[in-house]
N, C-alpha and C positions, 0 to 999 in steps of 0.2 A: 341404632333406632330408629325408626320412622320421624318424620318431623312433617308439620303442616306446610304447605306450598307459600303460606304467605309471607315470611318473614324473605326467602331468596327472590321473589318476585316482585316485593317492593324493592328490595336493593336493584334487581334485576331495571326495573323502571326507572329508577333515580339514575343509574349507570348506564343507560342508555344500550343495553344488552338484551339478550333472552336465553331464558332457561329452558332447555329440550324437555317437551314428555314422548319418551318413546314407549309405545306401546310392546307390552312383552306376550308372549304365548306360549312357553315352556323356558324349561331351567336354561335351555342353552342361552336363548335372547336373554333373559334375568341376569345370568352370571356375566355374559358380554358387556352389556349395559354398565352394571356397577362396577365392574372392572375399569373400561373406559373411564368414566367419569371420575372411578380412583385415581387412576395414571395421570389424567389432567386436571384434578384438582378443582373438578367442576359440580356445581349443584346437579340435580338431576330428578325430574318427575319420571314414576315407571305407572305407565298408560294400563289400565286394565280393562275394556270394551265388554258387556257383558256376555257376548259370544264367546270370548276369548277367558272370562270368569269362569263360565259353565263348561267349556272346553279342558280346562285344569281343573275342572272337580267342584268349583264352589270358591267362594272367596274367602273361607276360611283357610283352605289347604294353599293359595296364593301369600297371605299372610302369613303363614307358617314357612313357607318356602323364602317368603322374600326376608324376613326379619333373623331366620336361619344363617342365611347366606351373608347378610351385613355383618353378623357376629362372626361366622367360620372365615371369609375373605377379610377381616379386618378394615370393613369399609369406614371412612371417619367422615366423607362428605356428606352434607345433608341432602337426604335422599326421601322425598314424599311416594307415597304409594297412592294413586288415583283412579277413583272410577271415571272412568270415559262415556259420556254421553247416557247416563244413568236414567231411567226410569227410577219416578217419585220411590216406589218400594224398591229398588235396586240399592237407592240411596241408604235406605235404613237396614238393609241388610250390612251393607258395607261399612258402613258406620258400627253395627254390632261385631262385624267380621275381625274389625282392627285398622280397617283402612286410615291414613291421614289424611285424606282428602277426597271429596267426591266432585261431581259434576253432576248437578241436576239440567236434564235437556226439557225444560218447559215450552219449549218453541211451537210445539204442533198444538200447544193448549190456548184457547182464546187467553188475550193478553191479562186478565183482571184474574182468572185462574191461575196461571203461571207467577202472578204476582203474589196472589194467595201462600200456594204451596212454598214458593220460596222465601216468603218472610217466614214459615214455619221454620223450616229447613237451615235459614239463617241464624235462627234461635237457637235449635238444637246442635249446630255446629260450634259456633260460640259457646254455647256451654260447654263441649266436649272437647273445645280446641283445636278443632279440624277446620280447613279452609276449603270452600266451596264457591267452585265454579258455576255461571248461569250464563245460558244461551239465548241471543236474540236475533230472530232472521234465521230462516233455515242454511247453512252448508251444505252445498251441492254434491254430487257423487252418490257414490252408494257404500253406503256403511251398515253391517249386519241387516243387509234387506231393503234398508232407507234410501230413496233416491231421490235426488232433489237436483236442482237447477244450478244451485249457487245465487239466492238471494241476498240484495242489501238491504242491511238492517236499516230500520230506523232510528237515526241518535235521540230522537225524544226518547224514544219506549226503552232505548240501552239507558238511557239517564233514570229513567224511572226504575229500571229493576237493579242499576248501577246503587242507588240510593238507599234501596232495601237491605244494606251492608253485605254483599257480598264481597268474596276476595278477588275475584278477578271473573272478566266478561269476555266471551266468544262473541263477537258480529261478526254476521255474515258480511264479506266484503268481495263477492265475486268468487271466493275462494270455494274448492271441491276437495272431497276424499278421492284418492285415489289416482289414478293417473289423467292428467289433462290432456283434453281432446286438442287436436289441431287448429281449432275453430275460435280456441278460448281467449275471451277478449281481457283478460287481464285483471289485476287488483284493482278496483276500486278506490284509489288511494282519498280523493274527496268523501267519501263516506267515513273511510277511517280517521281521516283528520275532522270532521265535523262530528263523530263521537270520541274522540279524544277531547277535545273543546267540551261538550258536554258533559264527561266523566272524569274530567281532571286527573287524580294522581293512581286512578283506577290501573290497575295492568289489563293489558287487553289480550286475548289470546288469539293466533291465527291456527285455525284445522287445515288441515290437507296442505303438510308443509312439502310434499315431495313432488318434486316438478316445477315448484315454483323458482323462475329464476335470480341467480344470487344479488344481482341489484335491485331487486322486488321485495326481498327478504329485510336487506338492510334499509329500503327505504322503510317498511314498516315497522323495523324495530325504531329507527326515528322520528316513527309519529305512534310511541307509545305500545308497540306489541312486547311484549316481556315474556312471553311462553308461546313455543311454537312445537306442535304436535307434528312427529315423524311415526309413520307405521309403514305403509307400504315402500316404503325404498328399500328398508331393512329386509323386508319380505321378497321385494326383488333381490337384492344382494345376495342374501342367503340362497333361493332356490337355483342363482348362476353358478353361483360356486359350488353347490350340489353336484348340478349337470355337468359343471366341467368335471369333476373327480370322478363321476360315473362314467361318462363319454372316452374318458381315457383309460377306464377300465381298470382303475385303481382298488374298485372293491373287490377286484377277483385275484389281487395279489396279495399274499399272505396272508393276514387277517384284516385286511382294507374293509372287510363288511363289518367287523366291530363298528357300533354306533357311534363310539368314541373317536375313531378315527374316520367313518362316514360323513360326522355332524363337524368336525373340525376345520373344514375349507368353510362352511356357512357360518361358522360362529367366527372365526377369523374379518369373514368378510362383514358381519353385522358390526364389530368393533371397528372397523375401518370405516363405513360408514358412519357412526355414532361420532367418532373422531372430529371428521368431517364437520359434520354439523355443530360440533361444539365449538370449533373451531370459528368457521362462519356466523353461530349466532352470538362468539363472542363471550363465552359463559366460562373459557379456560383460566384456570388460575382465580376463580371467584366464589371458591367455596368457605 
């Protein structure tokens, strides 16, 4: 059964570890992440971007697949199904479809409109027992065609949004989606520290977890980050393992072209990546 991310993130913030949000793109991704979470006894958040939701035939298809897998694979660790960077409209679609958590990305609205829409969603999510993530300051890089440089959030605006009653807050601290460029300046821990001081117990979210050095991840967790999003790293691992399999000609041996065989190395690579992240984030045995 899907759960809200609220309890798992409050526990993580208090316990100085982070829960990973791993974005799903298909059956292999979902199965690999759920099995790894169960094996490591770790809570987990499955992230679905609007683009991935569309790719997987819509949010109801995703909910059906995830609920079916939790039951059939005997998954007992806490699992939240979360809309990543949702528009106002997509939040309502996911709430109706049966997601247990949504992110409303109102960062591109003027702050007053962001506040108004977030206030409304807080009310709806509270009534239905869902967790709600809000964003202040844009996260850089490219996600579903949106490109940003990685701005730092204004701590006062963060407090304003946190006070509306959201469950967790994504604050831009120089982080970006995708691969980090060679001239990246690193995370702004000053901003993170200032945001935490203003928002208290609010679990903070770090987007763009791929490619941030481990010591920076650990420092971010020590400063209140309780949720870290990982997507690109699983995609790169999956692609590299698939490439190796094909380049070795294994798809031409016997029934090596069967998708169950063709996609197996990539599946294992996702599992290995998720395991590595859960160990780094400190969520192992925290289910």
